[in-house]
N, C-alpha and C positions, 0 to 999 in steps of 0.2 A: 514511450517513444513522445505520445502524446502529452502527458504528465510535464516530460521534459521541456515540450514548445510551449506548455501552455504558462509554466511559471517564469519562464525564462527572463519574456523580455521585464514581469514586476521586479524579480530578482535581483537584474540588471539596473533598472532603475533603482531601488532598494540602497545597492551598494555603492552609485555614483552619486546620488545624494548626500551622502556622506561617506560611508566607509569605513575601511583605515585610514585614520590621518586626515580622514577628509574634511571633518570638524562640522558634519551635520548629525544629527538625529537621528541613525537608520535602525535602532530596537537593537543591534549587535556590537555595543561597547561594554557588555559584560561580559566575563569568562564563559559563561554557559552560551551565549548568545552568537560567542565569535567563533564556535564550535558545531553551529546546528547545519544540518548540509540535508541533501537527498541524494545516495547511490543506487542507481538503477543498476540490475544482475539478469543477465541470462542466463539462465540455468539450464546443462544440458546433459547426457546421457542417465536421464530418470529412467527410464524402461529398465526392464530387467532381461538381462540374453538368453534365460534361460526360465527362468521361475523366481517371484518375487521375492526378496527377503531381504535381510540387513546386509548381507553382503552381495548383493546381485540386484543394486537398484540403486537410485539417485548418485551417480558414481561423481558429477559435478559439483554437487551440494557436497558431497561430504569429505572430495578432497580441498577444496575452497573452506571449509570449515575448519580441518584439519590446520591447513594452511594460517589461516588468520589467528586461531588461537596458539598457534609455537610460531608467530614472528612478531619480534618482541619492537618496538618504539623507543627510541631515544629515552637513556632514564630520566629528563626533563618535559617528557611528555606526558600528556594531560590523561589519557588511556594507553596502558602498557599495551596493547595489544588492538590489530585492527578489530578483532570481535568483540572487546571490551567496548568500542567506541560505539558499537549499536543500542542504537536506547527504543529502536521497534524495528521488527523484522515484516514489513508488510508483506503476505504471499497472496500473488492474483493468481486464480487458475480457474480455466474452464469459465470464463464468462461470458463467453459468444451468442449462448441462446437465450430466446424470449422468455421472459416469465422467469427469472430465476430466485431461487430464496437460498439465502447466504444463512447458517445458524452462527450464534457467536459459541464458540469452540473452549476457548480458556478463559478461565475466570479472573485471571491477574489480568488480561489487556481487553475486559469487557468494558473499561473506563474508554476504549481506544475505538472498542467496535461501535458505543455510546455515540461517540463524537461521528465516525462515517455514514451512521445513520440519523444525527442529526444534520446533517448536511444533504443529504438524499430528500429530508422532510421539507428544509428550506428550500429549495431547488424546486421541488416539486411546487410548493405555494408558492413560487417567483413565478411560473410558466418556463423556468429554464432546462426543463427535461421533455426526450420526444414519445417516452414510453409512457403508458394509463394501466399500468398491469392492476389485477386484484387487490393482492399486496404488496410492501415494499419490498425491495431487493431483499433487506437487510431489516427483516421483521419484526427480533429477539431484541429489543429495544433495552424491554423492563423485567428481562428474566432476571430470575432470582438466585441467589448464592446459591442455595440448599441445590436446584435446576441444573446445575452443573455436573460433570461425569468424568473420568479421568480418561476417557478412551478419546481419539482422537483420527484423523485420517492422514494415513502416509504417506507423506510428498515428502518436498526438497527445504523443508523447514526444519525436519525431523534433525537432523544433525546441527545446527543451531541450537534448537527445541533445548537439546541434551546438554550443551554447555550452557544452559543458563542464560540464551538472549528471549526477550519478551518479543514472542510472537503472534501477530494478527493475521489468521490464514481466511481468506477470501474465495471461496471454492464453493460452490451452489450442492445443495442433498435436496433433492439425488441428483447424480451426474447428467448432465444431459445425454440424450437417448441415443445420439449417433456417437456418443464417446466409443472409440477404439471399433470401430467400424467401418466399410469403405466410405461412408458417404459424411466422415470427419473431416469436412472440407473445405474452403472459404464461401463459398456456395451456401453453405448450411450458416454460416451466420448471422446472427439479425441485429443488420449494423444502427438501428435505433439502437436497440439496449449495446452494445459495442460503444457509441457514442455518447452513453448515459454513462457508460462507468468511465469512460475517460474524462466527462466531468464531474462527477461525482467525486474520483479519486484527487483529479487539481483540486477544486475543493478543498478537501481534506487536506493536501499536502499544502497548498494555503495560505491555511489557519495555523498548518505547522510552523512554517518559514515565516509567518506574522507576517504576511506581506498586502500591502496597502495598494489601495489604483485599482488599474487595470489589470485581468488575467486573459490572456488571449484563448477563446474557446472557439473551435474549431474557424476561425478565419474571421470571428466576428471578437467584437472587443464588449469585455464581458465585466461590467463595473461591482465590484465590491465592497459594499457598504458595510462598515465595523457594525451597525442596529440591524442589519437582517444576515450576511453572512460571515 
């Protein structure tokens, strides 16, 4: 929701300045750009009823992936199914603890990880982030192709991954120490870290959407210059 709020004003200005039939250059005139968007999903039913397994876990994600893969669009649609319209599935999970370390899990989306890491690096240099961790949140920007393994963390992205969707999984390793304990509550969130994740992901989405101008970040205008962000 933070990202939606941050990019909404800039995206609205982009479309109002030209948009469909508006006569202006909004960067969405080509067929590919006309179909660029962001969809935010809140996936429920992740936990197992008895013991975590492929059939007893991630109920919401499995149901949605199945529905989106079996639902057909009109014959003249650019994408035959809702699932095929996903260019990148960005999964954010367990990002409330201080000093997170998020590895790059998949070689085929390491390019997206590098872009997200670049946004973090540039925002830190510009003084736009609150936290001052010893290592970046996203430290594996320079990870080599031969360093990737075939293992991954079981999470809501798996049903989409198995259907060929490109996934960028943003989850720290190790998990927060209070995960799945009675202390796993709002009082144990590190709010500067939470706000910085909002800024970093907002910057990533702004670049993905090719948005220029001002993006609202925590109630202040954040000027995004092309030569900086």
